[in-house]
C-alpha positions in Angstrom: 0.0 0.0 0.0 1.5 3.3 -1.1 0.4 5.2 1.9 2.2 2.8 4.2 5.4 3.4 2.4 5.0 7.2 2.8 4.2 6.9 6.5 7.4 4.9 7.0 9.3 8.0 5.9 8.0 9.6 9.1 10.1 7.2 11.1 7.6 4.4 11.6 8.4 0.8 10.8 6.3 -1.1 8.3 4.3 -2.8 11.0 3.8 0.5 12.9 2.6 2.2 9.7 0.3 -0.7 8.9 -1.2 -0.6 12.4 -1.7 3.1 12.3 -3.5 3.0 8.8 -5.7 0.1 10.0 -6.6 1.9 13.2 -7.4 5.1 11.3 -9.8 3.2 9.1 -11.5 1.4 12.0 -11.4 2.6 15.6 -11.4 2.2 18.5 -10.0 -1.3 18.1 -8.4 -4.0 20.2 -4.9 -5.3 19.6 -6.4 -8.4 18.1 -8.6 -6.5 15.7 -5.7 -4.3 14.7 -3.5 -7.3 14.0 -6.3 -9.0 12.0 -6.9 -6.0 9.7 -3.4 -4.7 9.4 -1.5 -8.0 8.7 0.8 -7.4 11.7 1.6 -10.8 13.2 -0.2 -11.5 16.5 3.1 -12.1 18.2 4.2 -8.5 17.3 1.1 -6.4 17.5 1.4 -5.5 21.3 5.0 -4.5 20.8 4.1 -2.4 17.8 1.2 -0.7 19.6 3.4 0.1 22.5 6.0 1.8 20.2 3.2 3.8 18.5 1.9 4.9 21.9 5.5 5.9 23.0 5.8 8.0 19.8 2.4 9.7 20.5 0.8 8.2 17.4 -1.9 6.3 19.2 -3.8 6.7 22.5 -5.1 4.0 24.8 -8.7 3.7 26.0 -9.0 1.4 29.0 -12.6 0.2 29.1 -12.8 -2.2 32.1 -10.9 -5.3 31.2 -10.7 -4.3 27.5 -8.0 -2.1 26.1 -8.7 -0.4 22.9 -6.7 2.0 20.8 -7.4 5.1 18.8 -5.1 7.0 16.4 -4.1 10.6 16.8 -5.6 12.7 14.1 -3.7 12.8 10.8 -3.2 16.5 11.2 -1.4 16.0 14.5 0.7 13.3 13.1 1.6 15.3 10.0 2.3 18.6 11.8 5.5 17.0 13.0 6.7 16.3 9.4 5.7 19.3 7.3 7.7 18.1 4.2 5.4 15.2 3.6 2.1 16.8 4.7 0.7 17.5 1.3 1.3 14.1 -0.2 -0.1 12.3 2.8 -3.0 14.5 3.7 -5.3 13.3 0.9 -4.4 9.7 1.4 -5.1 9.6 5.1 -8.3 11.7 4.7 -9.6 9.2 2.1 -9.0 6.3 4.5 -10.6 8.0 7.4 -13.6 9.1 5.4 -16.4 11.0 7.0 -16.9 8.8 10.1 -18.0 10.7 13.2 -15.7 10.6 16.2 -17.5 9.4 19.3 -14.8 8.2 21.6 -13.4 10.2 24.6 -9.6 10.6 25.2 -8.6 10.9 28.9 -6.0 13.5 29.6 -3.7 13.2 32.7 -0.7 15.2 31.5 -0.6 19.0 31.9 1.7 19.7 29.0 -0.4 17.5 26.7 -3.6 19.4 27.9 -2.0 22.7 27.0 -0.7 21.4 23.6 -4.2 20.1 22.8 -5.8 23.5 23.7 -3.3 25.2 21.4 -4.0 22.8 18.5 -7.8 23.3 18.9 -7.4 27.0 18.8 -5.1 26.8 15.8 -7.6 24.6 14.0 -10.7 26.8 14.7 -12.2 28.6 11.7 -15.4 30.1 13.1 -15.7 30.4 16.9 -14.3 29.5 20.2 -16.0 29.2 23.6 -13.4 29.2 26.5 -13.6 28.9 30.2 -10.2 29.4 31.9 -8.0 30.7 34.7 -5.1 33.1 34.3 -2.4 30.4 34.6 -3.7 28.6 31.5 -4.7 31.8 29.7 -1.1 32.9 29.8 0.0 29.7 27.9 -2.6 30.0 25.1 -2.9 33.8 24.8 -0.7 34.0 21.7 -2.7 31.3 19.9 -6.0 33.0 20.9 -4.7 36.3 19.6 -3.7 34.7 16.3 -7.2 33.1 15.9 -8.8 36.5 16.4 -6.6 37.9 13.7 -8.1 35.2 11.5 -11.5 36.6 12.3 -12.5 33.7 14.6 -15.0 34.8 17.2 -14.1 34.1 20.8 -16.1 34.3 24.1 -14.1 33.8 27.2 -15.3 33.1 30.8 -12.3 34.2 32.9 -11.9 33.2 36.5 -10.1 36.0 38.3 -9.2 39.4 36.9 -7.7 38.9 33.4 -4.2 40.2 32.8 -5.1 40.3 29.1 -8.4 40.6 27.3 -8.8 38.6 24.1 -12.2 38.2 22.5 -15.3 39.0 24.5 -14.3 38.4 28.1 -16.7 37.7 30.9 -15.2 37.7 34.4 -16.7 35.0 36.6 -18.3 36.6 39.7 -17.5 33.9 42.3 -14.2 32.4 41.3 -13.0 31.7 44.9 -16.2 29.7 45.6 -15.8 27.7 42.4 -12.2 26.9 43.1 -12.9 25.5 46.6 -15.9 23.5 45.4 -14.0 22.0 42.4 -10.7 21.6 44.3 -8.7 23.2 41.5 -8.7 25.3 38.3 -11.1 24.2 35.6 -10.6 24.7 31.9 -13.1 24.1 29.0 -12.7 24.8 25.3 -15.2 24.2 22.5 -13.9 24.8 18.9 -16.4 25.4 16.1 -19.1 23.3 17.8 -16.9 20.4 16.6 -14.6 19.3 19.4 -14.3 19.9 23.2 -11.6 19.7 25.9 -12.5 19.9 29.6 -10.3 19.4 32.6 -9.4 20.2 36.2 -5.9 21.2 37.3 -5.4 20.3 41.0 -3.1 22.2 43.4 -0.5 19.3 43.2 -0.2 19.8 39.5 -2.1 16.6 38.5 -4.7 16.8 35.8 -8.0 15.1 35.1 -9.4 15.9 31.7 -10.9 14.6 28.5 -11.0 15.5 24.8 -13.8 14.4 22.4 -15.6 15.2 19.2 -18.7 13.3 20.5 -21.6 15.6 19.6 -23.4 15.0 22.9 -20.2 15.9 24.8 -19.6 19.0 22.7 -23.2 20.2 23.2 -23.0 19.7 27.0 -19.8 21.7 27.2 -21.2 24.5 25.0 -24.3 24.8 27.2 -22.1 24.8 30.3 -19.9 27.7 29.0 -22.9 29.6 27.6 -24.8 29.2 30.9 -21.9 30.8 32.7 -21.9 33.7 30.3 -25.7 34.2 30.7 -25.3 34.3 34.5 -22.3 36.6 34.3 -24.3 39.1 32.2 -27.2 39.0 34.7 -24.9 39.3 37.7 -23.1 42.3 36.2 -26.4 44.2 35.9 -28.2 43.0 39.0 -25.5 42.1 41.6 -27.0 44.0 44.5 -30.6 42.6 44.3 -29.3 39.1 43.6 -27.1 39.1 46.7 -29.9 40.5 48.8 -32.3 37.8 47.6 -29.9 34.8 47.4 -27.1 35.6 49.9 -23.3 36.0 49.6 -21.9 34.0 46.7 -25.5 33.5 45.5 -25.6 30.4 47.7 -29.4 30.0 47.6 -29.4 30.5 43.8 -26.8 27.8 43.4 -28.6 25.3 45.7 -30.3 23.2 43.0 -32.1 21.0 45.5 -34.0 23.9 47.1 -36.2 26.8 46.0 -37.9 28.7 48.8 -40.4 30.2 46.4 -41.7 26.8 45.4 -42.3 25.5 49.0 
C-alpha cells in the first residue's frame, strides 16, 4: 500500500505504519482487531502498539478489562513532518472518510492538555468558547490572539481578573467559591461546535481531563460555558438585588435542590 510506504518515511516501521493505517480506518479497536486487519503478526502487535503509543501516534482507551486503541488525528501526526504533509493529507483523509468521532480521550498530563488546547485554537475557523483561569490563559494567549486575527469569534469566561483581554471576556463573579468547590482550576474549550476539551488542574499539578468530538459531549460543554456567560451578564447588571435575595456567593441561587419560592 503506497500510503504505508509514505508513512514509513516519518520514522515508523512497516508494522507501525500498517497498524496506524488500519486503526485510522476502524477505531477504537483492540490489539487483536488491529492485527487481524493490518496484517501485523499477533506475536508482534502488542509491541508495535506500545511503540506507537510511546511515539504519541496512538492513544489508549481502558474500558474495564478491555484495552482499545485510537489513532491521533492525521493533522497532528503530519504537523511533525511538514515536508510530507501535502502528499499524505489526501491519502489519510480518504481512509478516514467522514466517520464521526464518538470516543473520549482521557488527559492526565498538563503539557499535553496545553498542547491540545493550542491545537484546537489553531484549527478553529469560526468560533471558540473558552472557560479558563489566568495560569492557563497565559499559555494560550498568543494562539488565541492569532485566531482573532483570522476573524475567529471568541467568548471567554475568565476566573479572576484577566491580565489580558482577548475576544469577548466575561469575568466570573465567584471564582473563589468555584475553586474551593472543584478543588482546582477548571478549563473548558469548544472549537467550532466540533470538538471539546475539559479538565481540572489540581493544586499538586495533577490533571483530570478529556477531549472528544462526540456531539453530545460537545453540546454539553457548549451549554455549560454559555450558561456561565448568561449568569455573568445577569450578575453584572443585578448584583445587588441578587445578593440581597440569594445571599453571599448567590448560595441560595446555586442550591439546585431547594427553591424557597416553590415551597
